[in-house]
mmCIF file of the C-alpha atoms, coordinates in Angstrom:
data_MODEL
# 
_entry.id   MODEL 
# 
loop_
_atom_site.group_PDB 
_atom_site.id 
_atom_site.type_symbol 
_atom_site.label_atom_id 
_atom_site.label_alt_id 
_atom_site.label_comp_id 
_atom_site.label_asym_id 
_atom_site.label_entity_id 
_atom_site.label_seq_id 
_atom_site.pdbx_PDB_ins_code 
_atom_site.Cartn_x 
_atom_site.Cartn_y 
_atom_site.Cartn_z 
_atom_site.occupancy 
_atom_site.B_iso_or_equiv 
_atom_site.pdbx_formal_charge 
_atom_site.auth_seq_id 
_atom_site.auth_comp_id 
_atom_site.auth_asym_id 
_atom_site.auth_atom_id 
_atom_site.pdbx_PDB_model_num 
ATOM 1   C CA . MET A 1 1   ? 182.674 -75.329  73.557 1.00 0.00 ? 1   MET A CA 1 
ATOM 2   C CA . GLY A 1 2   ? 184.055 -72.427  76.071 1.00 0.00 ? 2   GLY A CA 1 
ATOM 3   C CA . ASP A 1 3   ? 187.406 -70.642  75.575 1.00 0.00 ? 3   ASP A CA 1 
ATOM 4   C CA . SER A 1 4   ? 189.703 -72.971  77.581 1.00 0.00 ? 4   SER A CA 1 
ATOM 5   C CA . PRO A 1 5   ? 191.800 -75.083  75.786 1.00 0.00 ? 5   PRO A CA 1 
ATOM 6   C CA . LEU A 1 6   ? 190.804 -78.928  76.852 1.00 0.00 ? 6   LEU A CA 1 
ATOM 7   C CA . PRO A 1 7   ? 192.931 -81.718  78.993 1.00 0.00 ? 7   PRO A CA 1 
ATOM 8   C CA . TRP A 1 8   ? 194.155 -83.453  75.952 1.00 0.00 ? 8   TRP A CA 1 
ATOM 9   C CA . SER A 1 9   ? 194.995 -80.894  73.120 1.00 0.00 ? 9   SER A CA 1 
ATOM 10  C CA . ILE A 1 10  ? 198.263 -79.741  71.823 1.00 0.00 ? 10  ILE A CA 1 
ATOM 11  C CA . GLU A 1 11  ? 199.085 -76.475  70.812 1.00 0.00 ? 11  GLU A CA 1 
ATOM 12  C CA . ILE A 1 12  ? 202.052 -77.774  67.888 1.00 0.00 ? 12  ILE A CA 1 
ATOM 13  C CA . ASN A 1 13  ? 204.737 -74.297  68.101 1.00 0.00 ? 13  ASN A CA 1 
ATOM 14  C CA . HIS A 1 14  ? 207.083 -76.567  65.871 1.00 0.00 ? 14  HIS A CA 1 
ATOM 15  C CA . VAL A 1 15  ? 210.481 -74.668  63.674 1.00 0.00 ? 15  VAL A CA 1 
ATOM 16  C CA . VAL A 1 16  ? 211.941 -76.465  61.567 1.00 0.00 ? 16  VAL A CA 1 
ATOM 17  C CA . ALA A 1 17  ? 215.932 -76.074  63.080 1.00 0.00 ? 17  ALA A CA 1 
ATOM 18  C CA . LEU A 1 18  ? 218.992 -76.749  60.825 1.00 0.00 ? 18  LEU A CA 1 
ATOM 19  C CA . GLU A 1 19  ? 222.279 -76.562  61.783 1.00 0.00 ? 19  GLU A CA 1 
ATOM 20  C CA . ILE A 1 20  ? 224.006 -74.049  59.959 1.00 0.00 ? 20  ILE A CA 1 
ATOM 21  C CA . PRO A 1 21  ? 228.102 -74.622  58.248 1.00 0.00 ? 21  PRO A CA 1 
ATOM 22  C CA . CYS A 1 22  ? 230.521 -71.793  59.774 1.00 0.00 ? 22  CYS A CA 1 
ATOM 23  C CA . ALA A 1 23  ? 233.364 -71.327  57.152 1.00 0.00 ? 23  ALA A CA 1 
ATOM 24  C CA . GLY A 1 24  ? 236.606 -72.071  58.284 1.00 0.00 ? 24  GLY A CA 1 
ATOM 25  C CA . HIS A 1 25  ? 237.715 -71.558  62.439 1.00 0.00 ? 25  HIS A CA 1 
ATOM 26  C CA . PRO A 1 26  ? 234.607 -71.981  65.118 1.00 0.00 ? 26  PRO A CA 1 
ATOM 27  C CA . PRO A 1 27  ? 234.032 -69.206  66.402 1.00 0.00 ? 27  PRO A CA 1 
ATOM 28  C CA . GLU A 1 28  ? 236.777 -68.329  69.437 1.00 0.00 ? 28  GLU A CA 1 
ATOM 29  C CA . LYS A 1 29  ? 235.609 -64.918  71.221 1.00 0.00 ? 29  LYS A CA 1 
ATOM 30  C CA . GLU A 1 30  ? 231.817 -65.435  72.234 1.00 0.00 ? 30  GLU A CA 1 
ATOM 31  C CA . LYS A 1 31  ? 231.203 -61.595  70.205 1.00 0.00 ? 31  LYS A CA 1 
ATOM 32  C CA . ASP A 1 32  ? 230.948 -64.103  67.518 1.00 0.00 ? 32  ASP A CA 1 
ATOM 33  C CA . SER A 1 33  ? 228.811 -66.123  68.255 1.00 0.00 ? 33  SER A CA 1 
ATOM 34  C CA . LEU A 1 34  ? 226.110 -64.069  69.533 1.00 0.00 ? 34  LEU A CA 1 
ATOM 35  C CA . ILE A 1 35  ? 226.874 -62.634  65.729 1.00 0.00 ? 35  ILE A CA 1 
ATOM 36  C CA . LEU A 1 36  ? 226.352 -65.906  64.817 1.00 0.00 ? 36  LEU A CA 1 
ATOM 37  C CA . SER A 1 37  ? 223.309 -66.010  66.630 1.00 0.00 ? 37  SER A CA 1 
ATOM 38  C CA . LEU A 1 38  ? 222.194 -62.482  65.253 1.00 0.00 ? 38  LEU A CA 1 
ATOM 39  C CA . LYS A 1 39  ? 221.901 -63.730  61.553 1.00 0.00 ? 39  LYS A CA 1 
ATOM 40  C CA . PHE A 1 40  ? 220.520 -66.590  62.245 1.00 0.00 ? 40  PHE A CA 1 
ATOM 41  C CA . GLN A 1 41  ? 217.413 -64.731  63.920 1.00 0.00 ? 41  GLN A CA 1 
ATOM 42  C CA . LYS A 1 42  ? 217.532 -62.244  61.535 1.00 0.00 ? 42  LYS A CA 1 
ATOM 43  C CA . GLY A 1 43  ? 217.116 -65.585  58.769 1.00 0.00 ? 43  GLY A CA 1 
ATOM 44  C CA . LYS A 1 44  ? 213.333 -66.654  60.027 1.00 0.00 ? 44  LYS A CA 1 
ATOM 45  C CA . MET A 1 45  ? 210.458 -64.659  58.683 1.00 0.00 ? 45  MET A CA 1 
ATOM 46  C CA . LEU A 1 46  ? 207.262 -66.723  58.084 1.00 0.00 ? 46  LEU A CA 1 
ATOM 47  C CA . ILE A 1 47  ? 205.512 -68.053  54.429 1.00 0.00 ? 47  ILE A CA 1 
ATOM 48  C CA . LYS A 1 48  ? 202.109 -68.270  53.643 1.00 0.00 ? 48  LYS A CA 1 
ATOM 49  C CA . VAL A 1 49  ? 200.793 -71.897  52.442 1.00 0.00 ? 49  VAL A CA 1 
ATOM 50  C CA . MET A 1 50  ? 197.401 -71.924  50.676 1.00 0.00 ? 50  MET A CA 1 
ATOM 51  C CA . TYR A 1 51  ? 195.625 -74.844  50.742 1.00 0.00 ? 51  TYR A CA 1 
ATOM 52  C CA . ASP A 1 52  ? 194.121 -75.278  46.992 1.00 0.00 ? 52  ASP A CA 1 
ATOM 53  C CA . HIS A 1 53  ? 191.078 -76.400  48.193 1.00 0.00 ? 53  HIS A CA 1 
ATOM 54  C CA . CYS A 1 54  ? 187.766 -75.653  47.163 1.00 0.00 ? 54  CYS A CA 1 
ATOM 55  C CA . GLN A 1 55  ? 186.290 -75.350  50.787 1.00 0.00 ? 55  GLN A CA 1 
ATOM 56  C CA . MET A 1 56  ? 189.356 -74.398  52.518 1.00 0.00 ? 56  MET A CA 1 
ATOM 57  C CA . ASP A 1 57  ? 190.588 -70.836  51.371 1.00 0.00 ? 57  ASP A CA 1 
ATOM 58  C CA . GLN A 1 58  ? 192.936 -70.414  54.960 1.00 0.00 ? 58  GLN A CA 1 
ATOM 59  C CA . GLY A 1 59  ? 196.791 -70.049  54.759 1.00 0.00 ? 59  GLY A CA 1 
ATOM 60  C CA . TYR A 1 60  ? 198.940 -71.694  57.467 1.00 0.00 ? 60  TYR A CA 1 
ATOM 61  C CA . LEU A 1 61  ? 201.778 -69.738  57.876 1.00 0.00 ? 61  LEU A CA 1 
ATOM 62  C CA . VAL A 1 62  ? 204.717 -71.741  58.647 1.00 0.00 ? 62  VAL A CA 1 
ATOM 63  C CA . LYS A 1 63  ? 208.070 -70.859  60.341 1.00 0.00 ? 63  LYS A CA 1 
ATOM 64  C CA . VAL A 1 64  ? 211.525 -71.368  57.882 1.00 0.00 ? 64  VAL A CA 1 
ATOM 65  C CA . LEU A 1 65  ? 214.773 -69.894  57.310 1.00 0.00 ? 65  LEU A CA 1 
ATOM 66  C CA . PRO A 1 66  ? 216.639 -68.973  53.888 1.00 0.00 ? 66  PRO A CA 1 
ATOM 67  C CA . SER A 1 67  ? 217.866 -73.129  53.561 1.00 0.00 ? 67  SER A CA 1 
ATOM 68  C CA . THR A 1 68  ? 214.862 -75.219  54.447 1.00 0.00 ? 68  THR A CA 1 
ATOM 69  C CA . THR A 1 69  ? 213.851 -77.013  51.727 1.00 0.00 ? 69  THR A CA 1 
ATOM 70  C CA . PHE A 1 70  ? 210.428 -77.050  50.197 1.00 0.00 ? 70  PHE A CA 1 
ATOM 71  C CA . PHE A 1 71  ? 210.780 -80.843  51.399 1.00 0.00 ? 71  PHE A CA 1 
ATOM 72  C CA . GLN A 1 72  ? 210.627 -79.506  55.044 1.00 0.00 ? 72  GLN A CA 1 
ATOM 73  C CA . VAL A 1 73  ? 207.594 -77.010  54.341 1.00 0.00 ? 73  VAL A CA 1 
ATOM 74  C CA . LYS A 1 74  ? 206.073 -80.676  53.657 1.00 0.00 ? 74  LYS A CA 1 
ATOM 75  C CA . GLN A 1 75  ? 206.134 -82.160  56.669 1.00 0.00 ? 75  GLN A CA 1 
ATOM 76  C CA . LYS A 1 76  ? 205.777 -79.205  58.945 1.00 0.00 ? 76  LYS A CA 1 
ATOM 77  C CA . MET A 1 77  ? 202.510 -80.216  57.007 1.00 0.00 ? 77  MET A CA 1 
ATOM 78  C CA . LYS A 1 78  ? 202.172 -83.645  57.751 1.00 0.00 ? 78  LYS A CA 1 
ATOM 79  C CA . TYR A 1 79  ? 203.429 -82.615  61.317 1.00 0.00 ? 79  TYR A CA 1 
ATOM 80  C CA . VAL A 1 80  ? 200.784 -80.327  62.337 1.00 0.00 ? 80  VAL A CA 1 
ATOM 81  C CA . PHE A 1 81  ? 197.937 -81.227  60.007 1.00 0.00 ? 81  PHE A CA 1 
ATOM 82  C CA . GLY A 1 82  ? 198.098 -84.442  59.324 1.00 0.00 ? 82  GLY A CA 1 
ATOM 83  C CA . ALA A 1 83  ? 198.829 -83.809  55.601 1.00 0.00 ? 83  ALA A CA 1 
ATOM 84  C CA . GLN A 1 84  ? 201.548 -86.389  54.478 1.00 0.00 ? 84  GLN A CA 1 
ATOM 85  C CA . VAL A 1 85  ? 204.108 -85.400  52.037 1.00 0.00 ? 85  VAL A CA 1 
ATOM 86  C CA . GLN A 1 86  ? 204.001 -87.606  48.947 1.00 0.00 ? 86  GLN A CA 1 
ATOM 87  C CA . ARG A 1 87  ? 200.464 -86.280  47.727 1.00 0.00 ? 87  ARG A CA 1 
ATOM 88  C CA . GLN A 1 88  ? 201.314 -82.606  48.577 1.00 0.00 ? 88  GLN A CA 1 
ATOM 89  C CA . THR A 1 89  ? 202.542 -80.776  45.949 1.00 0.00 ? 89  THR A CA 1 
ATOM 90  C CA . LEU A 1 90  ? 203.622 -76.504  46.434 1.00 0.00 ? 90  LEU A CA 1 
ATOM 91  C CA . ARG A 1 91  ? 203.684 -74.375  43.824 1.00 0.00 ? 91  ARG A CA 1 
ATOM 92  C CA . MET A 1 92  ? 204.584 -70.344  43.151 1.00 0.00 ? 92  MET A CA 1 
ATOM 93  C CA . ASN A 1 93  ? 203.385 -68.476  40.122 1.00 0.00 ? 93  ASN A CA 1 
ATOM 94  C CA . GLY A 1 94  ? 202.548 -71.994  38.544 1.00 0.00 ? 94  GLY A CA 1 
ATOM 95  C CA . LEU A 1 95  ? 205.560 -72.731  39.234 1.00 0.00 ? 95  LEU A CA 1 
ATOM 96  C CA . GLU A 1 96  ? 206.139 -76.484  40.734 1.00 0.00 ? 96  GLU A CA 1 
ATOM 97  C CA . LEU A 1 97  ? 208.843 -76.151  43.798 1.00 0.00 ? 97  LEU A CA 1 
ATOM 98  C CA . ARG A 1 98  ? 211.137 -78.882  44.107 1.00 0.00 ? 98  ARG A CA 1 
ATOM 99  C CA . ASP A 1 99  ? 211.383 -80.410  47.072 1.00 0.00 ? 99  ASP A CA 1 
ATOM 100 C CA . ASP A 1 100 ? 215.387 -80.302  47.306 1.00 0.00 ? 100 ASP A CA 1 
ATOM 101 C CA . TYR A 1 101 ? 215.097 -76.780  45.999 1.00 0.00 ? 101 TYR A CA 1 
ATOM 102 C CA . ASP A 1 102 ? 214.989 -73.985  49.743 1.00 0.00 ? 102 ASP A CA 1 
ATOM 103 C CA . VAL A 1 103 ? 213.294 -70.821  50.564 1.00 0.00 ? 103 VAL A CA 1 
ATOM 104 C CA . GLU A 1 104 ? 216.216 -68.315  49.347 1.00 0.00 ? 104 GLU A CA 1 
ATOM 105 C CA . PHE A 1 105 ? 216.952 -70.616  46.101 1.00 0.00 ? 105 PHE A CA 1 
ATOM 106 C CA . TYR A 1 106 ? 213.191 -69.043  45.176 1.00 0.00 ? 106 TYR A CA 1 
ATOM 107 C CA . GLU A 1 107 ? 213.432 -65.532  46.534 1.00 0.00 ? 107 GLU A CA 1 
ATOM 108 C CA . LEU A 1 108 ? 210.572 -66.231  49.026 1.00 0.00 ? 108 LEU A CA 1 
ATOM 109 C CA . VAL A 1 109 ? 210.584 -63.289  51.282 1.00 0.00 ? 109 VAL A CA 1 
ATOM 110 C CA . GLU A 1 110 ? 208.046 -62.203  54.588 1.00 0.00 ? 110 GLU A CA 1 
ATOM 111 C CA . GLY A 1 111 ? 205.010 -62.960  53.685 1.00 0.00 ? 111 GLY A CA 1 
ATOM 112 C CA . SER A 1 112 ? 205.457 -64.924  50.720 1.00 0.00 ? 112 SER A CA 1 
ATOM 113 C CA . GLU A 1 113 ? 201.820 -67.427  49.564 1.00 0.00 ? 113 GLU A CA 1 
ATOM 114 C CA . ILE A 1 114 ? 203.121 -70.503  47.768 1.00 0.00 ? 114 ILE A CA 1 
ATOM 115 C CA . ILE A 1 115 ? 199.686 -72.607  47.010 1.00 0.00 ? 115 ILE A CA 1 
ATOM 116 C CA . LEU A 1 116 ? 199.698 -76.688  48.040 1.00 0.00 ? 116 LEU A CA 1 
ATOM 117 C CA . LYS A 1 117 ? 197.579 -78.767  45.890 1.00 0.00 ? 117 LYS A CA 1 
ATOM 118 C CA . TYR A 1 118 ? 196.104 -82.429  47.899 1.00 0.00 ? 118 TYR A CA 1 
ATOM 119 C CA . LYS A 1 119 ? 196.310 -85.631  45.603 1.00 0.00 ? 119 LYS A CA 1 
ATOM 120 C CA . ARG A 1 120 ? 192.578 -86.910  46.003 1.00 0.00 ? 120 ARG A CA 1 
ATOM 121 C CA . LEU A 1 121 ? 191.873 -90.801  46.663 1.00 0.00 ? 121 LEU A CA 1 
ATOM 122 C CA . PRO A 1 122 ? 190.846 -92.945  43.874 1.00 0.00 ? 122 PRO A CA 1 
ATOM 123 C CA . SER A 1 123 ? 187.271 -93.205  44.255 1.00 0.00 ? 123 SER A CA 1 
ATOM 124 C CA . GLY A 1 124 ? 185.520 -95.865  46.447 1.00 0.00 ? 124 GLY A CA 1 
ATOM 125 C CA . LYS A 1 125 ? 188.806 -96.236  48.690 1.00 0.00 ? 125 LYS A CA 1 
ATOM 126 C CA . LYS A 1 126 ? 187.393 -96.526  52.473 1.00 0.00 ? 126 LYS A CA 1 
ATOM 127 C CA . LEU A 1 127 ? 189.472 -94.842  54.927 1.00 0.00 ? 127 LEU A CA 1 
ATOM 128 C CA . ARG A 1 128 ? 190.106 -96.908  57.909 1.00 0.00 ? 128 ARG A CA 1 
ATOM 129 C CA . LEU A 1 129 ? 190.479 -95.346  61.214 1.00 0.00 ? 129 LEU A CA 1 
ATOM 130 C CA . THR A 1 130 ? 190.357 -95.042  65.101 1.00 0.00 ? 130 THR A CA 1 
ATOM 131 C CA . VAL A 1 131 ? 188.038 -93.007  67.133 1.00 0.00 ? 131 VAL A CA 1 
ATOM 132 C CA . ILE A 1 132 ? 189.401 -92.416  70.481 1.00 0.00 ? 132 ILE A CA 1 
ATOM 133 C CA . THR A 1 133 ? 186.819 -90.845  72.645 1.00 0.00 ? 133 THR A CA 1 
ATOM 134 C CA . PRO A 1 134 ? 188.693 -88.604  76.132 1.00 0.00 ? 134 PRO A CA 1 
ATOM 135 C CA . THR A 1 135 ? 188.466 -91.703  78.218 1.00 0.00 ? 135 THR A CA 1 
ATOM 136 C CA . LEU A 1 136 ? 190.537 -93.899  76.153 1.00 0.00 ? 136 LEU A CA 1 
ATOM 137 C CA . GLU A 1 137 ? 187.508 -96.279  74.103 1.00 0.00 ? 137 GLU A CA 1 
ATOM 138 C CA . HIS A 1 138 ? 188.835 -97.432  71.096 1.00 0.00 ? 138 HIS A CA 1 
ATOM 139 C CA . TYR A 1 139 ? 186.410 -97.558  67.899 1.00 0.00 ? 139 TYR A CA 1 
ATOM 140 C CA . GLN A 1 140 ? 186.754 -98.158  64.581 1.00 0.00 ? 140 GLN A CA 1 
ATOM 141 C CA . VAL A 1 141 ? 184.761 -96.641  60.884 1.00 0.00 ? 141 VAL A CA 1 
ATOM 142 C CA . GLU A 1 142 ? 185.383 -96.603  57.202 1.00 0.00 ? 142 GLU A CA 1 
ATOM 143 C CA . VAL A 1 143 ? 184.391 -93.696  54.801 1.00 0.00 ? 143 VAL A CA 1 
ATOM 144 C CA . GLU A 1 144 ? 185.648 -91.980  51.924 1.00 0.00 ? 144 GLU A CA 1 
ATOM 145 C CA . GLU A 1 145 ? 187.146 -89.210  51.623 1.00 0.00 ? 145 GLU A CA 1 
ATOM 146 C CA . ASN A 1 146 ? 184.599 -87.411  50.871 1.00 0.00 ? 146 ASN A CA 1 
ATOM 147 C CA . THR A 1 147 ? 182.513 -88.252  53.291 1.00 0.00 ? 147 THR A CA 1 
ATOM 148 C CA . THR A 1 148 ? 181.847 -85.103  55.017 1.00 0.00 ? 148 THR A CA 1 
ATOM 149 C CA . VAL A 1 149 ? 182.723 -83.836  58.257 1.00 0.00 ? 149 VAL A CA 1 
ATOM 150 C CA . ALA A 1 150 ? 178.815 -84.505  59.984 1.00 0.00 ? 150 ALA A CA 1 
ATOM 151 C CA . ARG A 1 151 ? 177.980 -87.933  58.046 1.00 0.00 ? 151 ARG A CA 1 
ATOM 152 C CA . LEU A 1 152 ? 181.146 -88.881  59.786 1.00 0.00 ? 152 LEU A CA 1 
ATOM 153 C CA . LYS A 1 153 ? 179.759 -87.914  63.152 1.00 0.00 ? 153 LYS A CA 1 
ATOM 154 C CA . LYS A 1 154 ? 176.877 -90.272  62.191 1.00 0.00 ? 154 LYS A CA 1 
ATOM 155 C CA . GLU A 1 155 ? 179.090 -92.582  61.737 1.00 0.00 ? 155 GLU A CA 1 
ATOM 156 C CA . ILE A 1 156 ? 180.918 -92.552  64.819 1.00 0.00 ? 156 ILE A CA 1 
ATOM 157 C CA . GLN A 1 157 ? 177.170 -92.402  66.740 1.00 0.00 ? 157 GLN A CA 1 
ATOM 158 C CA . LYS A 1 158 ? 176.369 -96.464  64.847 1.00 0.00 ? 158 LYS A CA 1 
ATOM 159 C CA . VAL A 1 159 ? 179.508 -97.325  66.832 1.00 0.00 ? 159 VAL A CA 1 
ATOM 160 C CA . SER A 1 160 ? 179.724 -95.650  70.026 1.00 0.00 ? 160 SER A CA 1 
ATOM 161 C CA . TYR A 1 161 ? 175.543 -94.699  70.221 1.00 0.00 ? 161 TYR A CA 1 
ATOM 162 C CA . ILE A 1 162 ? 176.586 -91.144  71.840 1.00 0.00 ? 162 ILE A CA 1 
ATOM 163 C CA . SER A 1 163 ? 174.672 -88.562  70.361 1.00 0.00 ? 163 SER A CA 1 
ATOM 164 C CA . ALA A 1 164 ? 176.898 -86.674  66.902 1.00 0.00 ? 164 ALA A CA 1 
ATOM 165 C CA . GLU A 1 165 ? 174.980 -83.416  68.367 1.00 0.00 ? 165 GLU A CA 1 
ATOM 166 C CA . GLN A 1 166 ? 177.353 -84.361  71.474 1.00 0.00 ? 166 GLN A CA 1 
ATOM 167 C CA . MET A 1 167 ? 180.088 -84.586  68.909 1.00 0.00 ? 167 MET A CA 1 
ATOM 168 C CA . THR A 1 168 ? 183.389 -82.117  68.313 1.00 0.00 ? 168 THR A CA 1 
ATOM 169 C CA . LEU A 1 169 ? 186.195 -84.111  65.556 1.00 0.00 ? 169 LEU A CA 1 
ATOM 170 C CA . PHE A 1 170 ? 189.944 -82.841  66.132 1.00 0.00 ? 170 PHE A CA 1 
ATOM 171 C CA . TYR A 1 171 ? 192.102 -84.310  63.142 1.00 0.00 ? 171 TYR A CA 1 
ATOM 172 C CA . PHE A 1 172 ? 195.654 -83.850  64.663 1.00 0.00 ? 172 PHE A CA 1 
ATOM 173 C CA . HIS A 1 173 ? 195.056 -81.786  67.676 1.00 0.00 ? 173 HIS A CA 1 
ATOM 174 C CA . ASN A 1 174 ? 192.856 -79.199  64.531 1.00 0.00 ? 174 ASN A CA 1 
ATOM 175 C CA . GLU A 1 175 ? 189.246 -79.209  65.618 1.00 0.00 ? 175 GLU A CA 1 
ATOM 176 C CA . MET A 1 176 ? 187.154 -80.208  62.410 1.00 0.00 ? 176 MET A CA 1 
ATOM 177 C CA . GLU A 1 177 ? 185.365 -76.889  63.355 1.00 0.00 ? 177 GLU A CA 1 
ATOM 178 C CA . VAL A 1 178 ? 182.328 -77.453  59.893 1.00 0.00 ? 178 VAL A CA 1 
ATOM 179 C CA . ASP A 1 179 ? 180.070 -79.952  59.375 1.00 0.00 ? 179 ASP A CA 1 
ATOM 180 C CA . ASP A 1 180 ? 178.996 -79.462  55.898 1.00 0.00 ? 180 ASP A CA 1 
ATOM 181 C CA . TYR A 1 181 ? 182.883 -79.209  54.930 1.00 0.00 ? 181 TYR A CA 1 
ATOM 182 C CA . GLU A 1 182 ? 184.687 -82.737  53.691 1.00 0.00 ? 182 GLU A CA 1 
ATOM 183 C CA . LEU A 1 183 ? 187.592 -84.566  55.717 1.00 0.00 ? 183 LEU A CA 1 
ATOM 184 C CA . SER A 1 184 ? 189.472 -84.099  52.530 1.00 0.00 ? 184 SER A CA 1 
ATOM 185 C CA . ALA A 1 185 ? 189.466 -80.325  54.174 1.00 0.00 ? 185 ALA A CA 1 
ATOM 186 C CA . TYR A 1 186 ? 190.805 -81.304  57.027 1.00 0.00 ? 186 TYR A CA 1 
ATOM 187 C CA . PHE A 1 187 ? 193.303 -83.865  55.128 1.00 0.00 ? 187 PHE A CA 1 
ATOM 188 C CA . VAL A 1 188 ? 192.283 -86.643  56.503 1.00 0.00 ? 188 VAL A CA 1 
ATOM 189 C CA . SER A 1 189 ? 194.347 -89.115  55.425 1.00 0.00 ? 189 SER A CA 1 
ATOM 190 C CA . ASP A 1 190 ? 194.753 -92.084  53.893 1.00 0.00 ? 190 ASP A CA 1 
ATOM 191 C CA . VAL A 1 191 ? 197.752 -94.017  56.505 1.00 0.00 ? 191 VAL A CA 1 
ATOM 192 C CA . PRO A 1 192 ? 200.609 -97.187  55.693 1.00 0.00 ? 192 PRO A CA 1 
ATOM 193 C CA . GLU A 1 193 ? 200.059 -100.254 56.837 1.00 0.00 ? 193 GLU A CA 1 
ATOM 194 C CA . ASN A 1 194 ? 202.668 -100.566 59.380 1.00 0.00 ? 194 ASN A CA 1 
ATOM 195 C CA . ALA A 1 195 ? 201.619 -97.219  60.667 1.00 0.00 ? 195 ALA A CA 1 
ATOM 196 C CA . ARG A 1 196 ? 199.228 -95.569  63.798 1.00 0.00 ? 196 ARG A CA 1 
ATOM 197 C CA . SER A 1 197 ? 195.463 -95.104  62.128 1.00 0.00 ? 197 SER A CA 1 
ATOM 198 C CA . PRO A 1 198 ? 194.963 -91.459  62.666 1.00 0.00 ? 198 PRO A CA 1 
ATOM 199 C CA . CYS A 1 199 ? 192.577 -90.551  65.914 1.00 0.00 ? 199 CYS A CA 1 
ATOM 200 C CA . PHE A 1 200 ? 189.283 -88.351  66.365 1.00 0.00 ? 200 PHE A CA 1 
ATOM 201 C CA . PHE A 1 201 ? 188.848 -87.212  69.375 1.00 0.00 ? 201 PHE A CA 1 
ATOM 202 C CA . TRP A 1 202 ? 185.405 -86.181  70.737 1.00 0.00 ? 202 TRP A CA 1 
ATOM 203 C CA . PHE A 1 203 ? 184.052 -84.706  73.634 1.00 0.00 ? 203 PHE A CA 1 
ATOM 204 C CA . GLN A 1 204 ? 180.854 -83.815  74.872 1.00 0.00 ? 204 GLN A CA 1 
ATOM 205 C CA . ASN A 1 205 ? 179.205 -79.781  75.557 1.00 0.00 ? 205 ASN A CA 1 
# 
């Protein structure tokens, strides 16, 4: 696979933006508006979310404001990586971070690290996944959360008749690069009955 982006790939650079309430009357002068804007920009910082998974030791950089809540951090992880909010627990120094508390409350600074724990599904529970190809063909597969990426490719091969060796899989537009990793390492999740199923994309090298 080359370095050029795929025609259907999406680069996500989503930042949770919050309105900042101003005490008293709104700024009447252009200078006051500029000062407020500079303060807003200065408040932005990057924190690192470390995924507590035996196969995944990488961190994810998340841009936040002092007023960003940890529920919003969880939403960010869902939006970018597909990690279901209700299955996430965020911790720092052994302390669970409350959803309704913000970054400033826990005194996080630029470069602070927090730990993400992801609740596993009950043993034997199947994930019903929709596979979408670049030509918009749809295939359905059922696998368990501890299924490896390599095994998932084999399951897709059974229904699509495309060689597993020719597949590259994506989940939420993030490549599932390591065949030996479990699907849980990439946050491949169950989805409520009334929600759109997770999508995988493959293409031939």
